[in-house]
Structures are given as C-alpha cells and as structure tokens.
MOPAC internal coordinates of N, CA, C and O (Angstrom, degrees):
PM7 1SCF
backbone

  N    0.0000 0     0.00 0     0.00 0    0    0    0
  C    1.4591 1     0.00 0     0.00 0    1    0    0
  C    1.5345 1   109.01 1     0.00 0    2    1    0
  O    1.2310 1   121.40 1   -40.59 1    3    2    1
  N    1.3110 1   114.92 1   139.41 1    3    2    1
  C    1.4684 1   121.95 1   177.07 1    5    3    2
  C    1.5083 1   109.16 1  -113.94 1    6    5    3
  O    1.2310 1   120.64 1   -35.54 1    7    6    5
  N    1.2737 1   116.39 1   144.46 1    7    6    5
  C    1.4317 1   122.88 1   174.69 1    9    7    6
  C    1.5129 1   107.08 1  -121.75 1   10    9    7
  O    1.2310 1   120.89 1   -62.53 1   11   10    9
  N    1.3211 1   115.91 1   117.47 1   11   10    9
  C    1.4656 1   119.83 1  -179.60 1   13   11   10
  C    1.5346 1   107.14 1  -101.65 1   14   13   11
  O    1.2310 1   121.22 1   -49.01 1   15   14   13
  N    1.3175 1   115.27 1   130.99 1   15   14   13
  C    1.4602 1   119.17 1  -177.09 1   17   15   14
  C    1.5379 1   110.02 1  -125.59 1   18   17   15
  O    1.2310 1   121.79 1   -26.31 1   19   18   17
  N    1.3059 1   114.17 1   153.69 1   19   18   17
  C    1.4479 1   121.83 1   174.90 1   21   19   18
  C    1.5006 1   104.99 1  -118.45 1   22   21   19
  O    1.2310 1   120.55 1   -45.73 1   23   22   21
  N    1.3329 1   116.56 1   134.27 1   23   22   21
  C    1.4437 1   119.35 1  -178.87 1   25   23   22
  C    1.5195 1   109.89 1  -142.40 1   26   25   23
  O    1.2310 1   121.53 1   -22.62 1   27   26   25
  N    1.3198 1   114.69 1   157.38 1   27   26   25
  C    1.4527 1   121.77 1   178.31 1   29   27   26
  C    1.5096 1   107.11 1  -105.05 1   30   29   27
  O    1.2310 1   120.40 1   -64.54 1   31   30   29
  N    1.3267 1   116.85 1   115.46 1   31   30   29
  C    1.4728 1   121.79 1  -176.52 1   33   31   30
  C    1.5331 1   110.84 1   -61.22 1   34   33   31
  O    1.2310 1   119.71 1   140.83 1   35   34   33
  N    1.3018 1   118.15 1   -39.17 1   35   34   33
  C    1.4658 1   120.00 1  -177.96 1   37   35   34
  C    1.5356 1   109.66 1   -64.07 1   38   37   35
  O    1.2310 1   120.03 1   134.27 1   39   38   37
  N    1.3073 1   117.55 1   -45.73 1   39   38   37
  C    1.4777 1   121.31 1   178.76 1   41   39   38
  C    1.5022 1   110.63 1   -62.86 1   42   41   39
  O    1.2310 1   120.16 1   135.67 1   43   42   41
  N    1.3271 1   117.30 1   -44.33 1   43   42   41
  C    1.4570 1   121.31 1   179.86 1   45   43   42
  C    1.5218 1   111.74 1   -61.02 1   46   45   43
  O    1.2310 1   120.71 1   133.63 1   47   46   45
  N    1.3332 1   116.25 1   -46.37 1   47   46   45
  C    1.4701 1   120.14 1   179.97 1   49   47   46
  C    1.5236 1   111.01 1   -64.64 1   50   49   47
  O    1.2310 1   120.27 1   139.76 1   51   50   49
  N    1.3116 1   117.08 1   -40.24 1   51   50   49
  C    1.4900 1   120.54 1   178.24 1   53   51   50
  C    1.5208 1   111.02 1   -60.96 1   54   53   51
  O    1.2310 1   120.51 1   138.49 1   55   54   53
  N    1.3229 1   116.64 1   -41.51 1   55   54   53
  C    1.4803 1   119.68 1   179.99 1   57   55   54
  C    1.5354 1   110.12 1   -66.10 1   58   57   55
  O    1.2310 1   120.11 1   136.97 1   59   58   57
  N    1.3102 1   117.39 1   -43.03 1   59   58   57
  C    1.4781 1   119.91 1   177.85 1   61   59   58
  C    1.5104 1   109.96 1   -62.83 1   62   61   59
  O    1.2310 1   119.87 1   135.41 1   63   62   61
  N    1.3442 1   117.86 1   -44.59 1   63   62   61
  C    1.4653 1   121.26 1   178.69 1   65   63   62
  C    1.5227 1   110.43 1   -57.53 1   66   65   63
  O    1.2310 1   121.06 1   130.40 1   67   66   65
  N    1.3445 1   115.58 1   -49.60 1   67   66   65
  C    1.4721 1   119.39 1  -179.97 1   69   67   66
  C    1.5268 1   112.49 1   -57.37 1   70   69   67
  O    1.2310 1   121.27 1   132.60 1   71   70   69
  N    1.3444 1   115.17 1   -47.40 1   71   70   69
  C    1.4572 1   118.91 1  -179.49 1   73   71   70
  C    1.5279 1   112.01 1   -59.12 1   74   73   71
  O    1.2310 1   120.36 1   135.18 1   75   74   73
  N    1.3006 1   116.91 1   -44.82 1   75   74   73
  C    1.4674 1   121.91 1  -178.53 1   77   75   74
  C    1.5417 1   111.87 1   -69.02 1   78   77   75
  O    1.2310 1   121.34 1   134.90 1   79   78   77
  N    1.3170 1   115.04 1   -45.10 1   79   78   77
  C    1.4616 1   119.69 1  -179.54 1   81   79   78
  C    1.5290 1   111.26 1   -64.90 1   82   81   79
  O    1.2310 1   120.63 1   140.44 1   83   82   81
  N    1.3314 1   116.40 1   -39.56 1   83   82   81
  C    1.4617 1   120.49 1   176.87 1   85   83   82
  C    1.5090 1   110.84 1   -66.11 1   86   85   83
  O    1.2310 1   120.52 1   143.11 1   87   86   85
  N    1.3447 1   116.61 1   -36.89 1   87   86   85
  C    1.4497 1   121.03 1  -179.91 1   89   87   86
  C    1.5305 1   111.06 1   -60.48 1   90   89   87
  O    1.2310 1   120.55 1   148.43 1   91   90   89
  N    1.3380 1   116.54 1   -31.57 1   91   90   89
  C    1.4675 1   121.98 1   179.79 1   93   91   90
  C    1.5278 1   112.62 1   -93.39 1   94   93   91
  O    1.2310 1   120.88 1  -172.92 1   95   94   93
  N    1.3367 1   115.92 1     7.08 1   95   94   93
  C    1.4881 1   122.22 1   178.77 1   97   95   94
  C    1.5310 1   112.30 1    51.75 1   98   97   95
  O    1.2310 1   121.26 1  -131.77 1   99   98   97
  N    1.3415 1   115.20 1    48.23 1   99   98   97
  C    1.4349 1   119.67 1   179.98 1  101   99   98
  C    1.5351 1   110.53 1   -98.44 1  102  101   99
  O    1.2310 1   120.26 1   -36.19 1  103  102  101
  N    1.3247 1   117.12 1   143.81 1  103  102  101
  C    1.4464 1   122.33 1   175.39 1  105  103  102
  C    1.5282 1   107.14 1   -89.16 1  106  105  103
  O    1.2310 1   119.94 1   -69.80 1  107  106  105
  N    1.3049 1   117.73 1   110.20 1  107  106  105
  C    1.4554 1   121.37 1  -172.03 1  109  107  106
  C    1.5243 1   111.25 1  -141.91 1  110  109  107
  O    1.2310 1   122.12 1    -9.93 1  111  110  109
  N    1.3391 1   113.55 1   170.07 1  111  110  109
  C    1.4576 1   120.99 1   171.73 1  113  111  110
  C    1.5103 1   106.96 1  -145.74 1  114  113  111
  O    1.2310 1   120.19 1   -51.74 1  115  114  113
  N    1.3169 1   117.25 1   128.26 1  115  114  113
  C    1.4874 1   121.80 1   176.49 1  117  115  114
  C    1.5078 1   105.46 1   -83.49 1  118  117  115
  O    1.2310 1   120.98 1   -66.75 1  119  118  117
  N    1.3336 1   115.73 1   113.25 1  119  118  117
  C    1.4663 1   120.87 1  -171.36 1  121  119  118
  C    1.5091 1   114.03 1   -97.92 1  122  121  119
  O    1.2310 1   119.46 1   169.97 1  123  122  121
  N    1.2724 1   118.64 1   -10.03 1  123  122  121
  C    1.4589 1   122.38 1  -179.18 1  125  123  122
  C    1.5030 1   110.43 1   176.59 1  126  125  123
  O    1.2310 1   121.30 1     1.47 1  127  126  125
  N    1.3289 1   115.11 1  -178.53 1  127  126  125
  C    1.4484 1   118.31 1   177.99 1  129  127  126
  C    1.5207 1   109.99 1   -61.21 1  130  129  127
  O    1.2310 1   120.61 1   -63.69 1  131  130  129
  N    1.3186 1   116.45 1   116.31 1  131  130  129
  C    1.4423 1   120.79 1   176.28 1  133  131  130
  C    1.5012 1   115.76 1    76.25 1  134  133  131
  O    1.2310 1   119.39 1  -160.80 1  135  134  133
  N    1.3294 1   118.78 1    19.20 1  135  134  133
  C    1.4471 1   120.74 1  -178.95 1  137  135  134
  C    1.5214 1   110.43 1  -134.25 1  138  137  135
  O    1.2310 1   121.17 1   -54.45 1  139  138  137
  N    1.3355 1   115.36 1   125.55 1  139  138  137
  C    1.4768 1   122.33 1   177.92 1  141  139  138
  C    1.5006 1   107.66 1  -122.27 1  142  141  139
  O    1.2310 1   120.84 1   -49.66 1  143  142  141
  N    1.3187 1   115.99 1   130.34 1  143  142  141
  C    1.4692 1   121.13 1   179.58 1  145  143  142
  C    1.5353 1   108.40 1  -109.67 1  146  145  143
  O    1.2310 1   120.86 1   -49.71 1  147  146  145
  N    1.3276 1   115.96 1   130.29 1  147  146  145
  C    1.4538 1   121.39 1  -178.17 1  149  147  146
  C    1.5116 1   110.77 1  -103.46 1  150  149  147
  O    1.2310 1   120.43 1   -35.29 1  151  150  149
  N    1.3214 1   116.78 1   144.71 1  151  150  149
  C    1.4555 1   122.01 1   177.78 1  153  151  150
  C    1.5199 1   111.20 1   -70.86 1  154  153  151
  O    1.2310 1   120.09 1   144.95 1  155  154  153
  N    1.3100 1   117.42 1   -35.05 1  155  154  153
  C    1.4629 1   123.83 1  -177.21 1  157  155  154
  C    1.5014 1   109.52 1  -133.86 1  158  157  155
  O    1.2310 1   120.55 1   -16.10 1  159  158  157
  N    1.3282 1   116.56 1   163.90 1  159  158  157
  C    1.4472 1   119.40 1   174.55 1  161  159  158
  C    1.5260 1   110.18 1   -67.89 1  162  161  159
  O    1.2310 1   120.83 1   -24.72 1  163  162  161
  N    1.3083 1   116.03 1   155.28 1  163  162  161
  C    1.4631 1   122.72 1  -177.09 1  165  163  162
  C    1.5258 1   107.70 1  -105.95 1  166  165  163
  O    1.2310 1   120.13 1   -47.67 1  167  166  165
  N    1.3511 1   117.35 1   132.33 1  167  166  165
  C    1.4594 1   118.83 1   175.44 1  169  167  166
  C    1.5230 1   110.09 1   -59.50 1  170  169  167
  O    1.2310 1   120.16 1   -36.67 1  171  170  169
  N    1.3232 1   117.30 1   143.33 1  171  170  169
  C    1.4595 1   122.30 1  -172.53 1  173  171  170
  C    1.5311 1   111.93 1   -56.47 1  174  173  171
  O    1.2310 1   120.17 1   138.57 1  175  174  173
  N    1.3250 1   117.28 1   -41.43 1  175  174  173
  C    1.4774 1   119.53 1  -178.16 1  177  175  174
  C    1.5422 1   110.59 1   -64.11 1  178  177  175
  O    1.2310 1   120.61 1   139.81 1  179  178  177
  N    1.3365 1   116.44 1   -40.19 1  179  178  177
  C    1.4748 1   120.95 1   177.63 1  181  179  178
  C    1.5271 1   109.93 1   -66.41 1  182  181  179
  O    1.2310 1   120.93 1   140.31 1  183  182  181
  N    1.3275 1   115.83 1   -39.69 1  183  182  181
  C    1.4524 1   122.13 1   179.13 1  185  183  182
  C    1.5609 1   109.88 1   -61.11 1  186  185  183
  O    1.2310 1   120.64 1   133.57 1  187  186  185
  N    1.3215 1   116.38 1   -46.43 1  187  186  185
  C    1.4659 1   120.07 1   179.47 1  189  187  186
  C    1.5105 1   111.23 1   -63.71 1  190  189  187
  O    1.2310 1   120.05 1   138.74 1  191  190  189
  N    1.3132 1   117.52 1   -41.26 1  191  190  189
  C    1.4784 1   121.58 1   177.80 1  193  191  190
  C    1.5131 1   111.34 1   -63.30 1  194  193  191
  O    1.2310 1   120.54 1   138.21 1  195  194  193
  N    1.3164 1   116.58 1   -41.79 1  195  194  193
  C    1.4698 1   121.15 1   178.03 1  197  195  194
  C    1.5371 1   110.14 1   -62.83 1  198  197  195
  O    1.2310 1   120.55 1   135.44 1  199  198  197
  N    1.3322 1   116.55 1   -44.56 1  199  198  197
  C    1.4616 1   120.48 1   178.20 1  201  199  198
  C    1.5297 1   111.14 1   -58.93 1  202  201  199
  O    1.2310 1   120.49 1   136.18 1  203  202  201
  N    1.3147 1   116.68 1   -43.82 1  203  202  201
  C    1.4499 1   121.05 1   179.68 1  205  203  202
  C    1.5313 1   111.31 1   -63.48 1  206  205  203
  O    1.2310 1   120.16 1   138.36 1  207  206  205
  N    1.3265 1   117.29 1   -41.64 1  207  206  205
  C    1.4780 1   120.23 1   179.02 1  209  207  206
  C    1.5577 1   110.76 1   -65.87 1  210  209  207
  O    1.2310 1   120.42 1   138.32 1  211  210  209
  N    1.3313 1   116.80 1   -41.68 1  211  210  209
  C    1.4596 1   120.32 1   179.81 1  213  211  210
  C    1.5213 1   111.23 1   -66.97 1  214  213  211
  O    1.2310 1   120.30 1   143.78 1  215  214  213
  N    1.3320 1   117.03 1   -36.22 1  215  214  213
  C    1.4670 1   121.19 1   178.08 1  217  215  214
  C    1.5098 1   112.80 1   -60.46 1  218  217  215
  O    1.2310 1   120.66 1   149.42 1  219  218  217
  N    1.3291 1   116.35 1   -30.58 1  219  218  217
  C    1.4750 1   120.27 1   176.78 1  221  219  218
  C    1.5244 1   112.91 1   -59.02 1  222  221  219
  O    1.2310 1   121.15 1   152.74 1  223  222  221
  N    1.3374 1   115.41 1   -27.26 1  223  222  221
  C    1.4643 1   121.88 1   179.69 1  225  223  222
  C    1.5133 1   111.66 1   -99.03 1  226  225  223
  O    1.2310 1   120.29 1  -173.66 1  227  226  225
  N    1.3008 1   117.06 1     6.34 1  227  226  225
  C    1.4668 1   120.31 1  -178.97 1  229  227  226
  C    1.5127 1   112.95 1    79.85 1  230  229  227
  O    1.2310 1   120.36 1  -164.46 1  231  230  229
  N    1.3291 1   116.92 1    15.54 1  231  230  229
  C    1.4599 1   121.51 1   178.48 1  233  231  230
  C    1.5227 1   108.18 1   -97.08 1  234  233  231
  O    1.2310 1   120.96 1   -59.54 1  235  234  233
  N    1.3182 1   115.76 1   120.46 1  235  234  233
  C    1.4618 1   121.34 1  -176.03 1  237  235  234
  C    1.5221 1   110.01 1  -106.85 1  238  237  235
  O    1.2310 1   120.39 1   -46.42 1  239  238  237
  N    1.2896 1   116.85 1   133.58 1  239  238  237
  C    1.4801 1   121.71 1   175.29 1  241  239  238
  C    1.5089 1   107.30 1   -81.33 1  242  241  239
  O    1.2310 1   120.53 1   -53.19 1  243  242  241
  N    1.3157 1   116.60 1   126.81 1  243  242  241
  C    1.4459 1   122.28 1  -177.16 1  245  243  242
  C    1.5178 1   107.56 1  -101.08 1  246  245  243
  O    1.2310 1   120.34 1   -53.66 1  247  246  245
  N    1.3387 1   116.95 1   126.34 1  247  246  245
  C    1.4480 1   120.32 1   179.65 1  249  247  246
  C    1.5250 1   113.08 1  -126.44 1  250  249  247
  O    1.2310 1   120.38 1  -172.15 1  251  250  249
  N    1.3081 1   116.87 1     7.85 1  251  250  249
  C    1.4682 1   122.47 1   177.67 1  253  251  250
  C    1.5491 1   107.40 1  -100.79 1  254  253  251
  O    1.2310 1   120.31 1   -51.96 1  255  254  253
  N    1.3252 1   117.02 1   128.04 1  255  254  253
  C    1.4758 1   121.36 1  -175.41 1  257  255  254
  C    1.5415 1   113.13 1   -58.97 1  258  257  255
  O    1.2310 1   120.76 1   139.88 1  259  258  257
  N    1.3080 1   116.16 1   -40.12 1  259  258  257
  C    1.4806 1   118.74 1   178.11 1  261  259  258
  C    1.5302 1   110.40 1   -67.77 1  262  261  259
  O    1.2310 1   119.99 1   139.64 1  263  262  261
  N    1.3268 1   117.63 1   -40.36 1  263  262  261
  C    1.4688 1   120.30 1   179.00 1  265  263  262
  C    1.5054 1   109.95 1   -65.86 1  266  265  263
  O    1.2310 1   119.60 1   145.06 1  267  266  265
  N    1.3388 1   118.37 1   -34.94 1  267  266  265
  C    1.4597 1   120.98 1   178.72 1  269  267  266
  C    1.5290 1   109.02 1   -66.50 1  270  269  267
  O    1.2310 1   120.22 1   137.21 1  271  270  269
  N    1.3074 1   117.19 1   -42.79 1  271  270  269
  C    1.4701 1   120.28 1   178.27 1  273  271  270
  C    1.5296 1   110.55 1   -62.80 1  274  273  271
  O    1.2310 1   119.65 1   137.65 1  275  274  273
  N    1.3116 1   118.28 1   -42.35 1  275  274  273
  C    1.4638 1   121.70 1   177.58 1  277  275  274
  C    1.5328 1   110.52 1   -61.22 1  278  277  275
  O    1.2310 1   120.09 1   138.73 1  279  278  277
  N    1.3440 1   117.44 1   -41.27 1  279  278  277
  C    1.4555 1   119.73 1   179.17 1  281  279  278
  C    1.5288 1   110.52 1   -65.97 1  282  281  279
  O    1.2310 1   119.92 1   142.67 1  283  282  281
  N    1.3318 1   117.75 1   -37.33 1  283  282  281
  C    1.4626 1   120.05 1   177.69 1  285  283  282
  C    1.5215 1   110.85 1   -66.84 1  286  285  283
  O    1.2310 1   119.64 1   144.07 1  287  286  285
  N    1.3241 1   118.29 1   -35.93 1  287  286  285
  C    1.4721 1   122.64 1   174.97 1  289  287  286
  C    1.5205 1   109.93 1   -62.17 1  290  289  287
  O    1.2310 1   120.87 1   131.83 1  291  290  289
  N    1.3288 1   115.94 1   -48.17 1  291  290  289
  C    1.4458 1   120.36 1  -179.79 1  293  291  290
  C    1.5224 1   111.63 1   -62.38 1  294  293  291
  O    1.2310 1   120.30 1   138.33 1  295  294  293
  N    1.3319 1   117.03 1   -41.67 1  295  294  293
  C    1.4735 1   121.41 1   178.80 1  297  295  294
  C    1.5349 1   110.06 1   -61.21 1  298  297  295
  O    1.2310 1   120.91 1   136.85 1  299  298  297
  N    1.3439 1   115.87 1   -43.15 1  299  298  297
  C    1.4672 1   119.41 1   179.67 1  301  299  298
  C    1.5130 1   110.94 1   -63.94 1  302  301  299
  O    1.2310 1   120.38 1   138.42 1  303  302  301
  N    1.3267 1   116.89 1   -41.58 1  303  302  301
  C    1.4741 1   120.60 1   178.79 1  305  303  302
  C    1.5052 1   110.12 1   -65.75 1  306  305  303
  O    1.2310 1   120.01 1   134.43 1  307  306  305
  N    1.3267 1   117.58 1   -45.57 1  307  306  305
  C    1.4839 1   119.94 1   179.27 1  309  307  306
  C    1.5164 1   111.40 1   -61.95 1  310  309  307
  O    1.2310 1   120.22 1   139.19 1  311  310  309
  N    1.3201 1   117.18 1   -40.81 1  311  310  309
  C    1.4655 1   119.98 1   176.12 1  313  311  310
  C    1.5131 1   111.05 1   -61.39 1  314  313  311
  O    1.2310 1   120.54 1   139.09 1  315  314  313
  N    1.2983 1   116.57 1   -40.91 1  315  314  313
  C    1.4494 1   121.35 1   179.92 1  317  315  314
  C    1.5228 1   110.98 1   -64.83 1  318  317  315
  O    1.2310 1   120.44 1   136.12 1  319  318  317
  N    1.3336 1   116.76 1   -43.88 1  319  318  317
  C    1.4857 1   120.62 1  -175.54 1  321  319  318
  C    1.5192 1   113.56 1   -80.70 1  322  321  319
  O    1.2310 1   120.58 1   138.84 1  323  322  321
  N    1.3314 1   116.49 1   -41.16 1  323  322  321
  C    1.4577 1   118.42 1  -172.84 1  325  323  322
  C    1.5267 1   115.63 1   -95.05 1  326  325  323
  O    1.2310 1   120.27 1   164.20 1  327  326  325
  N    1.2949 1   117.09 1   -15.80 1  327  326  325
  C    1.4674 1   120.20 1   179.12 1  329  327  326
  C    1.5022 1   111.95 1  -113.86 1  330  329  327
  O    1.2310 1   120.74 1  -161.47 1  331  330  329
  N    1.3280 1   116.18 1    18.53 1  331  330  329
  C    1.4536 1   123.59 1   176.97 1  333  331  330
  C    1.5294 1   112.26 1    53.61 1  334  333  331
  O    1.2310 1   120.78 1  -145.09 1  335  334  333
  N    1.3189 1   116.11 1    34.91 1  335  334  333
  C    1.4505 1   122.55 1   177.23 1  337  335  334
  C    1.5190 1   108.85 1   -92.87 1  338  337  335
  O    1.2310 1   121.48 1  -136.25 1  339  338  337
  N    1.3342 1   114.78 1    43.75 1  339  338  337
  C    1.4555 1   120.56 1  -173.88 1  341  339  338
  C    1.5278 1   109.61 1   -73.00 1  342  341  339
  O    1.2310 1   120.29 1   -57.16 1  343  342  341
  N    1.3202 1   117.04 1   122.84 1  343  342  341
  C    1.4556 1   120.46 1  -175.69 1  345  343  342
  C    1.5228 1   112.56 1   -74.61 1  346  345  343
  O    1.2310 1   121.59 1   -24.66 1  347  346  345
  N    1.3130 1   114.57 1   155.34 1  347  346  345
  C    1.4674 1   119.93 1   176.56 1  349  347  346
  C    1.5506 1   109.37 1   -92.98 1  350  349  347
  O    1.2310 1   120.71 1  -170.30 1  351  350  349
  N    1.3098 1   116.24 1     9.70 1  351  350  349
  C    1.4592 1   121.20 1   176.94 1  353  351  350
  C    1.5332 1   108.01 1  -118.45 1  354  353  351
  O    1.2310 1   120.93 1    -6.56 1  355  354  353
  N    1.3204 1   115.83 1   173.44 1  355  354  353
  C    1.4677 1   118.71 1   177.88 1  357  355  354
  C    1.5106 1   110.31 1   -61.45 1  358  357  355
  O    1.2310 1   120.12 1   -30.85 1  359  358  357
  N    1.2916 1   117.37 1   149.15 1  359  358  357
  C    1.4725 1   121.67 1  -179.42 1  361  359  358
  C    1.5333 1   110.60 1   -57.93 1  362  361  359
  O    1.2310 1   120.27 1   141.85 1  363  362  361
  N    1.3115 1   117.09 1   -38.15 1  363  362  361
  C    1.4512 1   119.77 1  -179.81 1  365  363  362
  C    1.5368 1   110.15 1   -61.07 1  366  365  363
  O    1.2310 1   120.39 1   137.08 1  367  366  365
  N    1.3055 1   116.86 1   -42.92 1  367  366  365
  C    1.4851 1   121.21 1   178.01 1  369  367  366
  C    1.5221 1   109.94 1   -65.99 1  370  369  367
  O    1.2310 1   120.44 1   136.16 1  371  370  369
  N    1.3106 1   116.77 1   -43.84 1  371  370  369
  C    1.4786 1   121.32 1  -179.91 1  373  371  370
  C    1.5091 1   110.99 1   -58.44 1  374  373  371
  O    1.2310 1   120.28 1   128.88 1  375  374  373
  N    1.3260 1   117.07 1   -51.12 1  375  374  373
  C    1.4731 1   119.89 1  -179.01 1  377  375  374
  C    1.5068 1   111.78 1   -65.39 1  378  377  375
  O    1.2310 1   119.56 1   138.70 1  379  378  377
  N    1.3083 1   118.44 1   -41.30 1  379  378  377
  C    1.4335 1   122.32 1  -179.24 1  381  379  378
  C    1.5197 1   111.13 1   -62.14 1  382  381  379
  O    1.2310 1   120.53 1   136.83 1  383  382  381
  N    1.3176 1   116.58 1   -43.17 1  383  382  381
  C    1.4757 1   120.00 1   179.38 1  385  383  382
  C    1.5309 1   111.42 1   -72.61 1  386  385  383
  O    1.2310 1   119.94 1   139.79 1  387  386  385
  N    1.3046 1   117.72 1   -40.21 1  387  386  385
  C    1.4575 1   120.83 1  -177.40 1  389  387  386
  C    1.5313 1   111.37 1   -68.11 1  390  389  387
  O    1.2310 1   119.99 1   143.03 1  391  390  389
  N    1.3292 1   117.62 1   -36.97 1  391  390  389
  C    1.4588 1   121.09 1  -176.89 1  393  391  390
  C    1.5236 1   112.91 1  -100.93 1  394  393  391
  O    1.2310 1   120.15 1   179.89 1  395  394  393
  N    1.3462 1   117.31 1    -0.11 1  395  394  393
  C    1.4458 1   123.01 1   176.58 1  397  395  394
  C    1.5434 1   111.38 1    54.65 1  398  397  395
  O    1.2310 1   121.87 1  -130.45 1  399  398  397
  N    1.3194 1   114.02 1    49.55 1  399  398  397
  C    1.4565 1   120.43 1  -177.24 1  401  399  398
  C    1.5402 1   107.38 1  -149.67 1  402  401  399
  O    1.2310 1   119.47 1   -30.49 1  403  402  401
  N    1.3056 1   118.62 1   149.51 1  403  402  401
  C    1.4681 1   118.98 1   179.24 1  405  403  402
  C    1.5282 1   109.16 1   -67.60 1  406  405  403
  O    1.2310 1   122.35 1   -34.58 1  407  406  405
  N    1.3391 1   113.10 1   145.42 1  407  406  405
  C    1.4711 1   118.08 1  -178.49 1  409  407  406
  C    1.5142 1   110.96 1   -63.87 1  410  409  407
  O    1.2310 1   120.22 1   148.62 1  411  410  409
  N    1.3015 1   117.18 1   -31.38 1  411  410  409
  C    1.4598 1   120.46 1   178.77 1  413  411  410
  C    1.5506 1   109.62 1   -60.50 1  414  413  411
  O    1.2310 1   120.95 1   133.57 1  415  414  413
  N    1.3313 1   115.78 1   -46.43 1  415  414  413
  C    1.4722 1   120.62 1   178.62 1  417  415  414
  C    1.5100 1   109.51 1   -62.53 1  418  417  415
  O    1.2310 1   120.21 1   132.99 1  419  418  417
  N    1.3135 1   117.20 1   -47.01 1  419  418  417
  C    1.4756 1   121.63 1  -178.76 1  421  419  418
  C    1.5186 1   109.90 1   -58.38 1  422  421  419
  O    1.2310 1   120.87 1   133.73 1  423  422  421
  N    1.3129 1   115.95 1   -46.27 1  423  422  421
  C    1.4689 1   121.10 1  -178.63 1  425  423  422
  C    1.5181 1   112.41 1   -63.95 1  426  425  423
  O    1.2310 1   120.37 1   136.08 1  427  426  425
  N    1.3245 1   116.91 1   -43.92 1  427  426  425
  C    1.4694 1   121.11 1  -178.90 1  429  427  426
  C    1.5360 1   111.16 1   -64.95 1  430  429  427
  O    1.2310 1   120.08 1   132.56 1  431  430  429
  N    1.3296 1   117.46 1   -47.44 1  431  430  429
  C    1.4483 1   120.96 1  -179.23 1  433  431  430
  C    1.5123 1   110.22 1   -64.08 1  434  433  431
  O    1.2310 1   120.20 1   135.45 1  435  434  433
  N    1.3353 1   117.23 1   -44.55 1  435  434  433
  C    1.4645 1   121.23 1  -179.92 1  437  435  434
  C    1.5316 1   110.72 1   -59.09 1  438  437  435
  O    1.2310 1   120.42 1   131.82 1  439  438  437
  N    1.3134 1   116.81 1   -48.18 1  439  438  437
  C    1.4734 1   120.15 1   178.76 1  441  439  438
  C    1.5132 1   113.14 1   -63.97 1  442  441  439
  O    1.2310 1   120.17 1   141.36 1  443  442  441
  N    1.3077 1   117.27 1   -38.64 1  443  442  441
  C    1.4582 1   121.99 1   178.53 1  445  443  442
  C    1.5199 1   111.72 1   -62.24 1  446  445  443
  O    1.2310 1   120.58 1   135.30 1  447  446  445
  N    1.3109 1   116.49 1   -44.70 1  447  446  445
  C    1.4875 1   121.27 1  -176.04 1  449  447  446
  C    1.5114 1   111.95 1   -81.70 1  450  449  447
  O    1.2310 1   119.70 1   137.28 1  451  450  449
  N    1.3271 1   118.17 1   -42.72 1  451  450  449
  C    1.4755 1   121.25 1  -173.76 1  453  451  450
  C    1.5342 1   114.79 1   -96.96 1  454  453  451
  O    1.2310 1   120.39 1   166.94 1  455  454  453
  N    1.3193 1   116.86 1   -13.06 1  455  454  453
  C    1.4661 1   122.35 1  -178.60 1  457  455  454
  C    1.5377 1   111.46 1    59.32 1  458  457  455
  O    1.2310 1   121.38 1  -145.39 1  459  458  457
  N    1.3256 1   114.96 1    34.61 1  459  458  457
  C    1.4578 1   122.83 1   176.27 1  461  459  458
  C    1.5179 1   106.84 1  -154.11 1  462  461  459
  O    1.2310 1   120.21 1   -27.98 1  463  462  461
  N    1.3089 1   117.20 1   152.02 1  463  462  461
  C    1.4617 1   120.10 1   179.49 1  465  463  462
  C    1.5302 1   110.32 1   -79.26 1  466  465  463
  O    1.2310 1   120.69 1   -19.83 1  467  466  465
  N    1.3286 1   116.29 1   160.17 1  467  466  465
  C    1.4599 1   119.55 1   177.34 1  469  467  466
  C    1.5111 1   109.80 1   -61.60 1  470  469  467
  O    1.2310 1   120.14 1   139.16 1  471  470  469
  N    1.3076 1   117.34 1   -40.84 1  471  470  469
  C    1.4793 1   121.01 1   179.78 1  473  471  470
  C    1.5281 1   111.40 1   -61.21 1  474  473  471
  O    1.2310 1   120.32 1   136.05 1  475  474  473
  N    1.3061 1   117.00 1   -43.95 1  475  474  473
  C    1.4734 1   121.04 1   178.45 1  477  475  474
  C    1.5313 1   109.88 1   -64.47 1  478  477  475
  O    1.2310 1   120.05 1   141.11 1  479  478  477
  N    1.3240 1   117.52 1   -38.89 1  479  478  477
  C    1.4581 1   120.42 1   178.27 1  481  479  478
  C    1.5132 1   110.76 1   -62.01 1  482  481  479
  O    1.2310 1   120.22 1   137.64 1  483  482  481
  N    1.3231 1   117.18 1   -42.36 1  483  482  481
  C    1.4729 1   121.10 1   179.47 1  485  483  482
  C    1.5324 1   110.14 1   -62.94 1  486  485  483
  O    1.2310 1   120.68 1   138.50 1  487  486  485
  N    1.3336 1   116.31 1   -41.50 1  487  486  485
  C    1.4721 1   120.12 1  -178.62 1  489  487  486
  C    1.5049 1   110.99 1   -63.73 1  490  489  487
  O    1.2310 1   120.15 1   135.72 1  491  490  489
  N    1.3542 1   117.31 1   -44.28 1  491  490  489
  C    1.4809 1   118.16 1  -177.16 1  493  491  490
  C    1.5061 1   113.35 1   -81.21 1  494  493  491
  O    1.2310 1   120.26 1   169.55 1  495  494  493
  N    1.3238 1   117.10 1   -10.45 1  495  494  493
  C    1.4615 1   120.44 1   177.89 1  497  495  494
  C    1.4730 1   107.68 1   -84.70 1  498  497  495
  O    1.2310 1   120.10 1   180.00 1  499  498  497

C-alpha cells in the first residue's frame, strides 16, 4: 500500500522551529521564511544545542552574511514561483526591490556561493 501526501514545506519547518524553540524556553518571534528574532541573546551552550537539534531535521543555522543573502534570494524566488507572486516587472527589478539590494550585487553573491546564475536557478527550479 502507498500513501501519497501533499505538504507545505514552510508550514512544516515553522512547526519544527516552534517545537524546538519552545523546548529550549526561548522568547522568539518567527518574522519570515527562515528568520527567527529573539528577545534576548542566547547562551552559547543553548545555541549549540539548538543548532544540533535543528540539524536533525535538516535545518541549518546560517551565520555567514553572503549565505544569508543567498537564502533570502532563494526564498524570494520560491515565493514568486510557488505562491503565484509572479511580478509584472523583470525578475532583476523584483529581486532588487524586494531585497533592497542592487541586482548586480545579488547576482554576484549568488553566483559566488551557488556556482550558478540566478536565471539558471529559476529555470531548474
């Protein structure tokens, strides 16, 4: 017997994040896709434990500024493609306005980190 399921990755990840953050009794707010804001700083030992727990679910904590920007680009693209938030402007203009950064910078960082252009990423996604 096969069971076919449909799931929303964003909802699933948010639930896992909430469960893990609550488990560590942290005061937080999930502010967007892939972004958690804390009311106070987290002790390093608790931070490491949280990272280890999230890694069990394939959730990686990003602490590199370029990697964070790349993740924001990917999130914007996924939102555009999967939630029918297709812009009436060029994709370069859309990303630049949404992320408040020049498209040249976005393109250079994305290519440097992912070894693929934003356009190619959109095509294969």
